[in-house]
PDB file of N, CA, C and O in Angstrom:
ATOM      1  N   MET A   1     110.282-206.808 -83.436  1.00  0.00           N
ATOM      2  CA  MET A   1     108.942-206.598 -82.805  1.00  0.00           C
ATOM      3  C   MET A   1     109.111-206.098 -81.388  1.00  0.00           C
ATOM      4  O   MET A   1     108.405-205.173 -80.987  1.00  0.00           O
ATOM      5  N   LYS A   2     110.026-206.675 -80.605  1.00  0.00           N
ATOM      6  CA  LYS A   2     110.209-206.315 -79.247  1.00  0.00           C
ATOM      7  C   LYS A   2     110.678-204.821 -79.182  1.00  0.00           C
ATOM      8  O   LYS A   2     110.279-204.061 -78.300  1.00  0.00           O
ATOM      9  N   LYS A   3     111.498-204.468 -80.111  1.00  0.00           N
ATOM     10  CA  LYS A   3     112.082-203.083 -80.126  1.00  0.00           C
ATOM     11  C   LYS A   3     110.918-202.112 -80.354  1.00  0.00           C
ATOM     12  O   LYS A   3     110.897-201.044 -79.743  1.00  0.00           O
ATOM     13  N   THR A   4     109.948-202.452 -81.214  1.00  0.00           N
ATOM     14  CA  THR A   4     108.841-201.585 -81.512  1.00  0.00           C
ATOM     15  C   THR A   4     107.963-201.382 -80.232  1.00  0.00           C
ATOM     16  O   THR A   4     107.483-200.277 -79.978  1.00  0.00           O
ATOM     17  N   LEU A   5     107.772-202.430 -79.464  1.00  0.00           N
ATOM     18  CA  LEU A   5     106.995-202.311 -78.247  1.00  0.00           C
ATOM     19  C   LEU A   5     107.664-201.406 -77.239  1.00  0.00           C
ATOM     20  O   LEU A   5     107.013-200.582 -76.596  1.00  0.00           O
ATOM     21  N   PHE A   6     109.000-201.567 -77.102  1.00  0.00           N
ATOM     22  CA  PHE A   6     109.732-200.679 -76.150  1.00  0.00           C
ATOM     23  C   PHE A   6     109.693-199.212 -76.604  1.00  0.00           C
ATOM     24  O   PHE A   6     109.581-198.311 -75.773  1.00  0.00           O
ATOM     25  N   ILE A   7     109.783-198.977 -77.898  1.00  0.00           N
ATOM     26  CA  ILE A   7     109.684-197.612 -78.404  1.00  0.00           C
ATOM     27  C   ILE A   7     108.277-197.049 -78.128  1.00  0.00           C
ATOM     28  O   ILE A   7     108.141-195.898 -77.714  1.00  0.00           O
ATOM     29  N   THR A   8     107.276-197.830 -78.349  1.00  0.00           N
ATOM     30  CA  THR A   8     105.930-197.434 -78.121  1.00  0.00           C
ATOM     31  C   THR A   8     105.696-197.129 -76.617  1.00  0.00           C
ATOM     32  O   THR A   8     105.064-196.134 -76.260  1.00  0.00           O
ATOM     33  N   TYR A   9     106.213-197.993 -75.781  1.00  0.00           N
ATOM     34  CA  TYR A   9     106.085-197.818 -74.357  1.00  0.00           C
ATOM     35  C   TYR A   9     106.774-196.506 -73.906  1.00  0.00           C
ATOM     36  O   TYR A   9     106.225-195.728 -73.126  1.00  0.00           O
ATOM     37  N   GLY A  10     107.977-196.304 -74.422  1.00  0.00           N
ATOM     38  CA  GLY A  10     108.675-195.028 -74.122  1.00  0.00           C
ATOM     39  C   GLY A  10     107.928-193.824 -74.572  1.00  0.00           C
ATOM     40  O   GLY A  10     107.857-192.831 -73.847  1.00  0.00           O
ATOM     41  N   LEU A  11     107.363-193.877 -75.755  1.00  0.00           N
ATOM     42  CA  LEU A  11     106.586-192.789 -76.253  1.00  0.00           C
ATOM     43  C   LEU A  11     105.330-192.540 -75.442  1.00  0.00           C
ATOM     44  O   LEU A  11     104.914-191.389 -75.307  1.00  0.00           O
ATOM     45  N   LEU A  12     104.696-193.598 -74.886  1.00  0.00           N
ATOM     46  CA  LEU A  12     103.533-193.461 -74.035  1.00  0.00           C
ATOM     47  C   LEU A  12     103.965-192.733 -72.746  1.00  0.00           C
ATOM     48  O   LEU A  12     103.242-191.865 -72.258  1.00  0.00           O
ATOM     49  N   ILE A  13     105.101-193.073 -72.214  1.00  0.00           N
ATOM     50  CA  ILE A  13     105.571-192.381 -71.025  1.00  0.00           C
ATOM     51  C   ILE A  13     105.825-190.927 -71.257  1.00  0.00           C
ATOM     52  O   ILE A  13     105.459-190.094 -70.427  1.00  0.00           O
ATOM     53  N   VAL A  14     106.455-190.589 -72.386  1.00  0.00           N
ATOM     54  CA  VAL A  14     106.697-189.200 -72.755  1.00  0.00           C
ATOM     55  C   VAL A  14     105.388-188.432 -72.939  1.00  0.00           C
ATOM     56  O   VAL A  14     105.255-187.301 -72.473  1.00  0.00           O
ATOM     57  N   LEU A  15     104.438-189.043 -73.610  1.00  0.00           N
ATOM     58  CA  LEU A  15     103.159-188.365 -73.842  1.00  0.00           C
ATOM     59  C   LEU A  15     102.382-188.188 -72.483  1.00  0.00           C
ATOM     60  O   LEU A  15     101.689-187.190 -72.289  1.00  0.00           O
ATOM     61  N   THR A  16     102.512-189.137 -71.599  1.00  0.00           N
ATOM     62  CA  THR A  16     101.870-189.012 -70.317  1.00  0.00           C
ATOM     63  C   THR A  16     102.468-187.861 -69.497  1.00  0.00           C
ATOM     64  O   THR A  16     101.763-187.068 -68.874  1.00  0.00           O
ATOM     65  N   ALA A  17     103.827-187.814 -69.533  1.00  0.00           N
ATOM     66  CA  ALA A  17     104.505-186.706 -68.802  1.00  0.00           C
ATOM     67  C   ALA A  17     104.165-185.394 -69.427  1.00  0.00           C
ATOM     68  O   ALA A  17     103.998-184.408 -68.710  1.00  0.00           O
ATOM     69  N   SER A  18     104.054-185.330 -70.737  1.00  0.00           N
ATOM     70  CA  SER A  18     103.678-184.121 -71.444  1.00  0.00           C
ATOM     71  C   SER A  18     102.259-183.624 -71.046  1.00  0.00           C
ATOM     72  O   SER A  18     102.026-182.428 -70.873  1.00  0.00           O
ATOM     73  N   THR A  19     101.355-184.566 -70.914  1.00  0.00           N
ATOM     74  CA  THR A  19      99.979-184.289 -70.486  1.00  0.00           C
ATOM     75  C   THR A  19     100.015-183.701 -69.050  1.00  0.00           C
ATOM     76  O   THR A  19      99.328-182.725 -68.749  1.00  0.00           O
ATOM     77  N   ALA A  20     100.816-184.310 -68.201  1.00  0.00           N
ATOM     78  CA  ALA A  20     100.877-183.825 -66.806  1.00  0.00           C
ATOM     79  C   ALA A  20     101.488-182.409 -66.767  1.00  0.00           C
ATOM     80  O   ALA A  20     101.057-181.545 -66.004  1.00  0.00           O
ATOM     81  N   PHE A  21     102.512-182.209 -67.623  1.00  0.00           N
ATOM     82  CA  PHE A  21     103.163-180.896 -67.620  1.00  0.00           C
ATOM     83  C   PHE A  21     102.170-179.842 -68.153  1.00  0.00           C
ATOM     84  O   PHE A  21     102.097-178.747 -67.596  1.00  0.00           O
ATOM     85  N   ILE A  22     101.405-180.148 -69.219  1.00  0.00           N
ATOM     86  CA  ILE A  22     100.444-179.157 -69.730  1.00  0.00           C
ATOM     87  C   ILE A  22      99.397-178.865 -68.650  1.00  0.00           C
ATOM     88  O   ILE A  22      99.065-177.701 -68.423  1.00  0.00           O
ATOM     89  N   SER A  23      98.892-179.856 -68.007  1.00  0.00           N
ATOM     90  CA  SER A  23      97.820-179.673 -67.039  1.00  0.00           C
ATOM     91  C   SER A  23      98.308-178.854 -65.833  1.00  0.00           C
ATOM     92  O   SER A  23      97.533-178.115 -65.227  1.00  0.00           O
ATOM     93  N   ASN A  24      99.594-178.989 -65.493  1.00  0.00           N
ATOM     94  CA  ASN A  24     100.097-178.259 -64.317  1.00  0.00           C
ATOM     95  C   ASN A  24     100.520-176.859 -64.631  1.00  0.00           C
ATOM     96  O   ASN A  24     100.484-176.005 -63.745  1.00  0.00           O
ATOM     97  N   THR A  25     100.937-176.562 -65.898  1.00  0.00           N
ATOM     98  CA  THR A  25     101.488-175.261 -66.224  1.00  0.00           C
ATOM     99  C   THR A  25     100.510-174.341 -66.848  1.00  0.00           C
ATOM    100  O   THR A  25     100.617-173.129 -66.662  1.00  0.00           O
ATOM    101  N   MET A  26      99.548-174.846 -67.587  1.00  0.00           N
ATOM    102  CA  MET A  26      98.589-173.995 -68.281  1.00  0.00           C
ATOM    103  C   MET A  26      97.340-173.885 -67.464  1.00  0.00           C
ATOM    104  O   MET A  26      96.917-174.841 -66.814  1.00  0.00           O
ATOM    105  N   SER A  27      96.721-172.656 -67.501  1.00  0.00           N
ATOM    106  CA  SER A  27      95.429-172.521 -66.904  1.00  0.00           C
ATOM    107  C   SER A  27      94.377-173.217 -67.737  1.00  0.00           C
ATOM    108  O   SER A  27      94.612-173.599 -68.884  1.00  0.00           O
ATOM    109  N   VAL A  28      93.199-173.376 -67.128  1.00  0.00           N
ATOM    110  CA  VAL A  28      92.123-174.074 -67.869  1.00  0.00           C
ATOM    111  C   VAL A  28      91.693-173.157 -69.030  1.00  0.00           C
ATOM    112  O   VAL A  28      91.131-172.081 -68.826  1.00  0.00           O
ATOM    113  N   SER A  29      91.982-173.626 -70.246  1.00  0.00           N
ATOM    114  CA  SER A  29      91.604-172.855 -71.434  1.00  0.00           C
ATOM    115  C   SER A  29      91.302-173.807 -72.552  1.00  0.00           C
ATOM    116  O   SER A  29      91.525-175.014 -72.452  1.00  0.00           O
ATOM    117  N   GLY A  30      90.812-173.265 -73.573  1.00  0.00           N
ATOM    118  CA  GLY A  30      90.441-174.085 -74.760  1.00  0.00           C
ATOM    119  C   GLY A  30      91.699-174.741 -75.355  1.00  0.00           C
ATOM    120  O   GLY A  30      91.647-175.897 -75.776  1.00  0.00           O
ATOM    121  N   LEU A  31      92.778-174.045 -75.391  1.00  0.00           N
ATOM    122  CA  LEU A  31      94.035-174.596 -75.901  1.00  0.00           C
ATOM    123  C   LEU A  31      94.549-175.749 -75.085  1.00  0.00           C
ATOM    124  O   LEU A  31      95.008-176.746 -75.642  1.00  0.00           O
ATOM    125  N   ALA A  32      94.481-175.635 -73.755  1.00  0.00           N
ATOM    126  CA  ALA A  32      94.926-176.704 -72.878  1.00  0.00           C
ATOM    127  C   ALA A  32      94.040-177.970 -73.089  1.00  0.00           C
ATOM    128  O   ALA A  32      94.541-179.094 -73.105  1.00  0.00           O
ATOM    129  N   ILE A  33      92.791-177.764 -73.240  1.00  0.00           N
ATOM    130  CA  ILE A  33      91.858-178.893 -73.401  1.00  0.00           C
ATOM    131  C   ILE A  33      92.130-179.599 -74.722  1.00  0.00           C
ATOM    132  O   ILE A  33      92.179-180.827 -74.787  1.00  0.00           O
ATOM    133  N   VAL A  34      92.306-178.799 -75.779  1.00  0.00           N
ATOM    134  CA  VAL A  34      92.613-179.393 -77.097  1.00  0.00           C
ATOM    135  C   VAL A  34      93.942-180.148 -77.073  1.00  0.00           C
ATOM    136  O   VAL A  34      94.030-181.243 -77.629  1.00  0.00           O
ATOM    137  N   LEU A  35      94.969-179.593 -76.448  1.00  0.00           N
ATOM    138  CA  LEU A  35      96.229-180.252 -76.353  1.00  0.00           C
ATOM    139  C   LEU A  35      96.154-181.571 -75.579  1.00  0.00           C
ATOM    140  O   LEU A  35      96.683-182.594 -76.016  1.00  0.00           O
ATOM    141  N   ILE A  36      95.479-181.527 -74.412  1.00  0.00           N
ATOM    142  CA  ILE A  36      95.356-182.747 -73.624  1.00  0.00           C
ATOM    143  C   ILE A  36      94.564-183.815 -74.345  1.00  0.00           C
ATOM    144  O   ILE A  36      94.922-184.993 -74.326  1.00  0.00           O
ATOM    145  N   MET A  37      93.468-183.388 -74.989  1.00  0.00           N
ATOM    146  CA  MET A  37      92.669-184.314 -75.758  1.00  0.00           C
ATOM    147  C   MET A  37      93.459-184.918 -76.927  1.00  0.00           C
ATOM    148  O   MET A  37      93.345-186.111 -77.208  1.00  0.00           O
ATOM    149  N   GLY A  38      94.235-184.110 -77.584  1.00  0.00           N
ATOM    150  CA  GLY A  38      95.059-184.586 -78.699  1.00  0.00           C
ATOM    151  C   GLY A  38      96.070-185.593 -78.229  1.00  0.00           C
ATOM    152  O   GLY A  38      96.274-186.608 -78.895  1.00  0.00           O
ATOM    153  N   LEU A  39      96.717-185.352 -77.098  1.00  0.00           N
ATOM    154  CA  LEU A  39      97.683-186.293 -76.588  1.00  0.00           C
ATOM    155  C   LEU A  39      97.005-187.577 -76.096  1.00  0.00           C
ATOM    156  O   LEU A  39      97.582-188.661 -76.182  1.00  0.00           O
ATOM    157  N   SER A  40      95.803-187.449 -75.591  1.00  0.00           N
ATOM    158  CA  SER A  40      95.006-188.626 -75.191  1.00  0.00           C
ATOM    159  C   SER A  40      94.645-189.493 -76.340  1.00  0.00           C
ATOM    160  O   SER A  40      94.698-190.718 -76.241  1.00  0.00           O
ATOM    161  N   VAL A  41      94.270-188.876 -77.452  1.00  0.00           N
ATOM    162  CA  VAL A  41      93.897-189.582 -78.685  1.00  0.00           C
ATOM    163  C   VAL A  41      95.108-190.332 -79.242  1.00  0.00           C
ATOM    164  O   VAL A  41      95.015-191.485 -79.662  1.00  0.00           O
ATOM    165  N   LEU A  42      96.226-189.647 -79.230  1.00  0.00           N
ATOM    166  CA  LEU A  42      97.463-190.270 -79.702  1.00  0.00           C
ATOM    167  C   LEU A  42      97.820-191.478 -78.822  1.00  0.00           C
ATOM    168  O   LEU A  42      98.203-192.531 -79.332  1.00  0.00           O
ATOM    169  N   LYS A  43      97.693-191.320 -77.526  1.00  0.00           N
ATOM    170  CA  LYS A  43      97.970-192.495 -76.635  1.00  0.00           C
ATOM    171  C   LYS A  43      97.005-193.633 -76.862  1.00  0.00           C
ATOM    172  O   LYS A  43      97.389-194.803 -76.876  1.00  0.00           O
ATOM    173  N   PHE A  44      95.745-193.275 -77.039  1.00  0.00           N
ATOM    174  CA  PHE A  44      94.718-194.315 -77.312  1.00  0.00           C
ATOM    175  C   PHE A  44      95.080-195.118 -78.578  1.00  0.00           C
ATOM    176  O   PHE A  44      95.042-196.348 -78.583  1.00  0.00           O
ATOM    177  N   LEU A  45      95.428-194.392 -79.636  1.00  0.00           N
ATOM    178  CA  LEU A  45      95.753-194.996 -80.884  1.00  0.00           C
ATOM    179  C   LEU A  45      97.021-195.858 -80.783  1.00  0.00           C
ATOM    180  O   LEU A  45      97.079-196.939 -81.370  1.00  0.00           O
ATOM    181  N   LEU A  46      98.013-195.399 -80.061  1.00  0.00           N
ATOM    182  CA  LEU A  46      99.252-196.189 -79.912  1.00  0.00           C
ATOM    183  C   LEU A  46      98.930-197.477 -79.161  1.00  0.00           C
ATOM    184  O   LEU A  46      99.404-198.542 -79.556  1.00  0.00           O
ATOM    185  N   VAL A  47      98.152-197.413 -78.112  1.00  0.00           N
ATOM    186  CA  VAL A  47      97.820-198.628 -77.336  1.00  0.00           C
ATOM    187  C   VAL A  47      96.996-199.561 -78.183  1.00  0.00           C
ATOM    188  O   VAL A  47      97.292-200.755 -78.234  1.00  0.00           O
ATOM    189  N   SER A  48      95.925-199.043 -78.880  1.00  0.00           N
ATOM    190  CA  SER A  48      95.124-199.934 -79.595  1.00  0.00           C
ATOM    191  C   SER A  48      95.778-200.550 -80.818  1.00  0.00           C
ATOM    192  O   SER A  48      95.517-201.713 -81.127  1.00  0.00           O
ATOM    193  N   PHE A  49      96.609-199.818 -81.514  1.00  0.00           N
ATOM    194  CA  PHE A  49      97.258-200.390 -82.681  1.00  0.00           C
ATOM    195  C   PHE A  49      98.472-201.295 -82.334  1.00  0.00           C
ATOM    196  O   PHE A  49      98.727-202.285 -83.020  1.00  0.00           O
ATOM    197  N   GLU A  50      99.182-200.953 -81.306  1.00  0.00           N
ATOM    198  CA  GLU A  50     100.393-201.773 -80.974  1.00  0.00           C
ATOM    199  C   GLU A  50     100.083-202.850 -80.005  1.00  0.00           C
ATOM    200  O   GLU A  50     100.405-204.007 -80.277  1.00  0.00           O
ATOM    201  N   PHE A  51      99.481-202.560 -78.894  1.00  0.00           N
ATOM    202  CA  PHE A  51      99.304-203.552 -77.805  1.00  0.00           C
ATOM    203  C   PHE A  51      98.048-204.421 -77.965  1.00  0.00           C
ATOM    204  O   PHE A  51      97.990-205.547 -77.471  1.00  0.00           O
ATOM    205  N   MET A  52      97.067-203.886 -78.652  1.00  0.00           N
ATOM    206  CA  MET A  52      95.819-204.665 -78.868  1.00  0.00           C
ATOM    207  C   MET A  52      95.779-205.267 -80.267  1.00  0.00           C
ATOM    208  O   MET A  52      94.761-205.840 -80.657  1.00  0.00           O
ATOM    209  N   GLU A  53      96.835-205.153 -81.010  1.00  0.00           N
ATOM    210  CA  GLU A  53      97.033-205.780 -82.335  1.00  0.00           C
ATOM    211  C   GLU A  53      95.928-205.292 -83.324  1.00  0.00           C
ATOM    212  O   GLU A  53      95.484-206.055 -84.182  1.00  0.00           O
ATOM    213  N   LEU A  54      95.503-204.034 -83.193  1.00  0.00           N
ATOM    214  CA  LEU A  54      94.511-203.536 -84.167  1.00  0.00           C
ATOM    215  C   LEU A  54      95.125-203.368 -85.572  1.00  0.00           C
ATOM    216  O   LEU A  54      94.413-203.372 -86.577  1.00  0.00           O
ATOM    217  N   LYS A  55      96.416-203.225 -85.616  1.00  0.00           N
ATOM    218  CA  LYS A  55      97.029-203.007 -86.918  1.00  0.00           C
ATOM    219  C   LYS A  55      96.961-204.262 -87.815  1.00  0.00           C
ATOM    220  O   LYS A  55      97.128-204.182 -89.032  1.00  0.00           O
ATOM    221  N   LYS A  56      96.715-205.400 -87.188  1.00  0.00           N
ATOM    222  CA  LYS A  56      96.568-206.673 -87.930  1.00  0.00           C
ATOM    223  C   LYS A  56      95.062-206.981 -88.231  1.00  0.00           C
ATOM    224  O   LYS A  56      94.753-207.954 -88.919  1.00  0.00           O
ATOM    225  N   ALA A  57      94.188-206.178 -87.730  1.00  0.00           N
ATOM    226  CA  ALA A  57      92.762-206.431 -87.827  1.00  0.00           C
ATOM    227  C   ALA A  57      92.252-206.006 -89.202  1.00  0.00           C
ATOM    228  O   ALA A  57      92.955-205.359 -89.978  1.00  0.00           O
ATOM    229  N   ASN A  58      91.018-206.389 -89.474  1.00  0.00           N
ATOM    230  CA  ASN A  58      90.292-205.991 -90.679  1.00  0.00           C
ATOM    231  C   ASN A  58      90.153-204.475 -90.739  1.00  0.00           C
ATOM    232  O   ASN A  58      90.062-203.811 -89.706  1.00  0.00           O
ATOM    233  N   SER A  59      90.138-203.942 -91.928  1.00  0.00           N
ATOM    234  CA  SER A  59      90.041-202.483 -92.125  1.00  0.00           C
ATOM    235  C   SER A  59      88.771-201.941 -91.478  1.00  0.00           C
ATOM    236  O   SER A  59      88.776-200.824 -90.961  1.00  0.00           O
ATOM    237  N   PHE A  60      87.698-202.702 -91.497  1.00  0.00           N
ATOM    238  CA  PHE A  60      86.448-202.308 -90.898  1.00  0.00           C
ATOM    239  C   PHE A  60      86.667-201.875 -89.422  1.00  0.00           C
ATOM    240  O   PHE A  60      86.183-200.826 -88.996  1.00  0.00           O
ATOM    241  N   TRP A  61      87.397-202.699 -88.667  1.00  0.00           N
ATOM    242  CA  TRP A  61      87.619-202.444 -87.273  1.00  0.00           C
ATOM    243  C   TRP A  61      88.518-201.195 -87.039  1.00  0.00           C
ATOM    244  O   TRP A  61      88.321-200.432 -86.094  1.00  0.00           O
ATOM    245  N   LYS A  62      89.490-201.029 -87.925  1.00  0.00           N
ATOM    246  CA  LYS A  62      90.342-199.868 -87.834  1.00  0.00           C
ATOM    247  C   LYS A  62      89.539-198.562 -88.058  1.00  0.00           C
ATOM    248  O   LYS A  62      89.651-197.607 -87.289  1.00  0.00           O
ATOM    249  N   VAL A  63      88.750-198.557 -89.109  1.00  0.00           N
ATOM    250  CA  VAL A  63      87.976-197.374 -89.437  1.00  0.00           C
ATOM    251  C   VAL A  63      86.907-197.178 -88.355  1.00  0.00           C
ATOM    252  O   VAL A  63      86.622-196.036 -87.994  1.00  0.00           O
ATOM    253  N   SER A  64      86.318-198.229 -87.837  1.00  0.00           N
ATOM    254  CA  SER A  64      85.295-198.064 -86.803  1.00  0.00           C
ATOM    255  C   SER A  64      85.880-197.458 -85.519  1.00  0.00           C
ATOM    256  O   SER A  64      85.297-196.543 -84.939  1.00  0.00           O
ATOM    257  N   VAL A  65      86.995-197.958 -85.097  1.00  0.00           N
ATOM    258  CA  VAL A  65      87.606-197.444 -83.831  1.00  0.00           C
ATOM    259  C   VAL A  65      87.965-195.970 -84.056  1.00  0.00           C
ATOM    260  O   VAL A  65      87.674-195.164 -83.173  1.00  0.00           O
ATOM    261  N   ILE A  66      88.550-195.581 -85.126  1.00  0.00           N
ATOM    262  CA  ILE A  66      88.922-194.214 -85.429  1.00  0.00           C
ATOM    263  C   ILE A  66      87.717-193.325 -85.487  1.00  0.00           C
ATOM    264  O   ILE A  66      87.733-192.217 -84.951  1.00  0.00           O
ATOM    265  N   ALA A  67      86.674-193.786 -86.126  1.00  0.00           N
ATOM    266  CA  ALA A  67      85.396-193.013 -86.298  1.00  0.00           C
ATOM    267  C   ALA A  67      84.758-192.777 -84.941  1.00  0.00           C
ATOM    268  O   ALA A  67      84.352-191.655 -84.637  1.00  0.00           O
ATOM    269  N   VAL A  68      84.661-193.829 -84.109  1.00  0.00           N
ATOM    270  CA  VAL A  68      84.061-193.646 -82.755  1.00  0.00           C
ATOM    271  C   VAL A  68      84.896-192.702 -81.947  1.00  0.00           C
ATOM    272  O   VAL A  68      84.369-191.833 -81.252  1.00  0.00           O
ATOM    273  N   LEU A  69      86.183-192.860 -82.029  1.00  0.00           N
ATOM    274  CA  LEU A  69      87.099-192.017 -81.281  1.00  0.00           C
ATOM    275  C   LEU A  69      86.900-190.522 -81.646  1.00  0.00           C
ATOM    276  O   LEU A  69      86.819-189.646 -80.785  1.00  0.00           O
ATOM    277  N   ALA A  70      86.826-190.287 -82.985  1.00  0.00           N
ATOM    278  CA  ALA A  70      86.632-188.902 -83.471  1.00  0.00           C
ATOM    279  C   ALA A  70      85.273-188.349 -82.945  1.00  0.00           C
ATOM    280  O   ALA A  70      85.195-187.198 -82.515  1.00  0.00           O
ATOM    281  N   LEU A  71      84.258-189.148 -82.985  1.00  0.00           N
ATOM    282  CA  LEU A  71      82.994-188.684 -82.470  1.00  0.00           C
ATOM    283  C   LEU A  71      83.000-188.350 -80.960  1.00  0.00           C
ATOM    284  O   LEU A  71      82.406-187.364 -80.522  1.00  0.00           O
ATOM    285  N   ILE A  72      83.656-189.162 -80.224  1.00  0.00           N
ATOM    286  CA  ILE A  72      83.755-188.922 -78.758  1.00  0.00           C
ATOM    287  C   ILE A  72      84.560-187.636 -78.491  1.00  0.00           C
ATOM    288  O   ILE A  72      84.169-186.802 -77.675  1.00  0.00           O
ATOM    289  N   VAL A  73      85.682-187.502 -79.194  1.00  0.00           N
ATOM    290  CA  VAL A  73      86.543-186.294 -78.950  1.00  0.00           C
ATOM    291  C   VAL A  73      85.796-185.027 -79.405  1.00  0.00           C
ATOM    292  O   VAL A  73      85.830-184.012 -78.709  1.00  0.00           O
ATOM    293  N   LEU A  74      85.121-185.081 -80.571  1.00  0.00           N
ATOM    294  CA  LEU A  74      84.372-183.889 -80.998  1.00  0.00           C
ATOM    295  C   LEU A  74      83.236-183.605 -80.027  1.00  0.00           C
ATOM    296  O   LEU A  74      82.945-182.440 -79.757  1.00  0.00           O
ATOM    297  N   GLY A  75      82.605-184.607 -79.508  1.00  0.00           N
ATOM    298  CA  GLY A  75      81.559-184.405 -78.489  1.00  0.00           C
ATOM    299  C   GLY A  75      82.010-183.757 -77.248  1.00  0.00           C
ATOM    300  O   GLY A  75      81.270-182.979 -76.646  1.00  0.00           O
ATOM    301  N   ILE A  76      83.252-184.061 -76.822  1.00  0.00           N
ATOM    302  CA  ILE A  76      83.822-183.476 -75.607  1.00  0.00           C
ATOM    303  C   ILE A  76      84.295-182.037 -75.891  1.00  0.00           C
ATOM    304  O   ILE A  76      84.027-181.126 -75.107  1.00  0.00           O
ATOM    305  N   ILE A  77      84.984-181.847 -76.993  1.00  0.00           N
ATOM    306  CA  ILE A  77      85.519-180.506 -77.295  1.00  0.00           C
ATOM    307  C   ILE A  77      84.420-179.512 -77.624  1.00  0.00           C
ATOM    308  O   ILE A  77      84.449-178.371 -77.162  1.00  0.00           O
ATOM    309  N   LEU A  78      83.452-179.942 -78.419  1.00  0.00           N
ATOM    310  CA  LEU A  78      82.390-179.016 -78.808  1.00  0.00           C
ATOM    311  C   LEU A  78      81.389-178.973 -77.757  1.00  0.00           C
ATOM    312  O   LEU A  78      80.399-178.252 -77.877  1.00  0.00           O
TER     313      LEU A  78
END
């Protein structure tokens, strides 16, 4: 379990660095926005499932969190 947390933490650091790299190298475009939002969604899901123990929760909560996240992201992108 501890190994999984360290791997998740390392992945979060890599994803954060990737987001910073994308925002500094790409001009403001639709592709940059989609990439940054995609990385943000991935980071949110990693934190919620690993550190907030959502993976052990009822399926209702898993589906609810993912559905609300999808609505928020679609609202921002569109």
